[in-house]
N, C-alpha and C positions, 0 to 999 in steps of 0.2 A: 342748743339751749334747751333747758328742761322746764317743765311745768309740773306742779304737784296737784293732784286731786285727792281730797280725802273722801272717804265713803263711797268708793267705786263699786263695792259689793251691794250698794243700795240702789234705790230707784233713780233718783236724779243724778247722782254721781256716776252710775253705770251708763246712763244715756249721754252724759257729758263726755265720758271717756272715749266714745266712738269717734270723736272729732280730732283725736290726737294719735300720733304714732308713739307707742310705748311711753306714756307719761309715768312719772313717779306716782305711787299710790300709797296711801295710808288708810288702814281700816282698823276696826276695833281690836284685832288680834296683835297690833303693833302699837305700843305706847307712844304718845306724842312727846318728844323731848327735844330740847335745844341741841343735844348731841347728835340726834338723828338728822335734824335739819342742817346742822353744821357739816355733817358728813356728805349729805346728798346735794346740798346747795341749790334748791329750786330757784328759778328766776321769775316765777309767777305762781301764786297759790290760789286755788279754788277750794275754800274750806266748806265742803258740803256735808261731811259726815257728822252725825248727831244722833242722839236718842230722839226719835220722832213720835214716841208714844205720848199722846196728849193726855192720857189717863194715868201716867206714871206718878207714883206717890213716894218713891224712894228718893229723898232729898240728896243724900250723899252720891248716889249713882248718877242722877241726872245733872247735878252741878259739876261733878268731876268730868262727866262726858261732854256736856254742852258748854260749860263755862271755863273750867281750868285749862282744858286743851286749847280753847280759843284764845285764852290769855297767852299761852306759850307761843302759839303760832303768830299772834298779833305782835308780840314783843319782838320776835325774831324778824318778822317782815319789816317792822319799823326800823330796827337797828341795822338791817342790811339793805334798806331801800328797795324792797321787793313788793310788787303789787299784790294786794290781797282782796279777793272777792269772797264775801261771807254770805252764806245762805241763811238768811233770817226768815221770819214768818209773820204772816198777818195776825198770828196769835198775839203778837205784841200789842195790837190794838184792843184786845179783850172784848168783853161784851158791851162796854160803854164807849168804845172808840178812843179811849184815853190811855188805859193801862191794862196789862195782862190779867186774865181771870183764872189762870191755873198755873201749876208749877212749871209745866212745859213752857208756857208763854213767858214766864218770868226768866227761866233759864236762857231762852233765846234773846230776851230783851237786854239782860245784863251783858250777855256776850256781844250783842250788836253794839251797845254803847261803848264797850271796851274797844272794839274794832274801829269805830268812828273816831274815838279819842286818839287812836294810834295812826289815823290817816287812811284807813281802808275804806272799802265800799261795802254796804250792806243792802241786800236785795230781799225785800219782804214778799215772799211767795204767798199767793192766795191758794185756792183749792186746786192742787196739781193732780192731773190724771194722765194716764197713757200707758203704753207698753213698758213692761219692766217692773210693774208694781205688784205682780202676782204673789210675791212672797210676803207681803205686808199684813195679810190677815185682816183683822178688824180695823187696822190703821190704813188700809187701802182706800182709795176714793170710793164714794158711793156708786159711781158708774161701774167700777169693777165688781163691787159687792153685789149690785143688782144683777149684772150679767151672770156672775158665777152662780147665784142662788136661783135665777130664773124667775123670780118674783120678789116683791118687796112690800113692806108696810111702812107708810109714811105718816108723819105728823100732820094733822089738819092745819089750815091757815096758810098754806102755800109758802113755807119758808124758802128763801132764795140765797144762792151763793154765787161768787165769782169763780168760775171754773176755767183753769188755764191749762192748755195742752203742754206736755212735758218738753216737746221740742222748742216751744216758745220760751220756756224757762232756760233751756240750754242756750238759745239765741241771746237771751238777756245777759247771761254770763259772758259770752263772747263779746257782746257789745260793750259791756262794762270794762273789759280789759282793753279792747281796741281804743276806747276813749278815756282811758284811766286818768290821765292828767287833768282832764276837764271835770271828771265825776268824783274824784277821790274825796273822802271825808264826809260823805253824805249817805243817807238811806233813800231807797227808792221802792215804790210799789211795783210788783210784777203780777199783773192780772189781765184779764180780758177787758176790764172796764165795763162789763155788763153783768147783771145779776139774773140768773135763771133758776127756775124752780126745779125741785127734784122730780116733779111730774114730767117736766120737759125731758130730763135725762131718761126716765123710764120709757116715755113714748118714743124717743129717738132710737133707743136700743130694742124696742119691741118687748119690754118687760111689763107684765101686768102688775097692778098694785092695788092695795086696799089701805085703809086708814086706821091708826090707833084712835082710842078715845082721847079727847082733849085733856083729860086728867093725867094722861101718860106723859105729857110734855114736861121735861125736867125744868126745875126752877132755874132761871137765868139763861135758858136756851136762846141762842141767837137766831132771829128770824130773817136777818138780812146782812150780807157782807158784799162789798164791792170796792175794788181798787179805785183810787182817785187818779184820773189821767193826768192831773196837774202834778202828781207825785211820781210819774213815770220818768225814766231817764230820757233826756232830750234825744230825739231822732230814733228812739226804739218804739216799735209797735208790734203787737202780736200778729203772726202770719196766718193763724188758723182760727176760723170761727168755731163755736162750740159744736155746731152740727158737723162740720168737716172733721174735727178731732174725734168725735164720738163714732162716726162712720169708720175712720181709720182704726180705732180701738176695737170696734165690733168685728171687723175683718180679721184683725190680728188675733183676738181672743178666740174666735171661731177656729182659726187655723191651729192655734195652740191646743184647743180641745180635741180637734180631729187627730192631731199628731199623738196626743196622749191616749186617746181611745184605740188607736191602731197599734200602740206599743212602740211607736217610733220616737226617736229622741231628736229634738231640734238642736242643731249645733249652734245656731244663732237665734236670737230672739225674734227675728222676723221684722223688726222695725228698721227700715232703711235710713231713718233719720230725716231731717228737714230737706225738702226738695228745693233745690236752688234754681227755681224757674226763671228768675230775672237777673241772676248773677249777683244779687246783693250779699248772699252768704260768702261767696268767693271773695268779694271785695272786702268784707268784714275781716275774714281770716287773713287776708294779705296785709291789711292795716295793722292787725294785731301782731304780725311777725316782728315788729320792733321789740316785742317782749319775749317771743318764743318761736321755735320752728314747729310747723304743723306737718 
């Protein structure tokens, strides 16, 4: 049996791919069409791929990438009774907690609503960080940007965010598929359920920081985001505290820098994936086998 993961060249899709043997893959260099889906016949779909640039202003590009492709996949999954797990975003909540505040957020919101109307599952990720995001540039997490720069300048007022480690996001996708019949047709928050300051991130990573003037804070800037635990999937909880995740990231990023400085090439990204210390991941994967082979 086969599973399809879109966006495997990206951050979250690349980490999710590690848990499968030779999954079907769709990336931006291959158009999403019903013909492609008919030919390859996936039996479960993780639709992760998207334009993740929250500052994107090209309406045609972002709607074609984030919405039109989602419609094609959603319709095909609905017509063929195939489970669909859609990577949505906390950007759907916007600055007021009700509706999106930018083009990226709206593109994810309308895609999410289409998925739900077609019976799929939507996972609203909060601030995801972890190994594999190094290519994202200014769209990388603040944790990675701080580490890479070696220092940072923060806004005053101690804004806080809900930071979630990438392996917990992967775990959420696997959990959604394993319990698909119970969860289908709804959206769920995927976060740590705790809000931490950027100062906490910098202190944990050992990165010095200073502050901008208050006048530099953009209009409409969000000072607080946090996932609602009541909106989590039943029986899913994050496995990594923020401190644990940041320490793992720091070790990984230091290893990556050392490799680059020595002229060596890492054949793998160095992230071993979620550690199955209590057997829960193995049990989850076994339960999900009713949809695919791992």
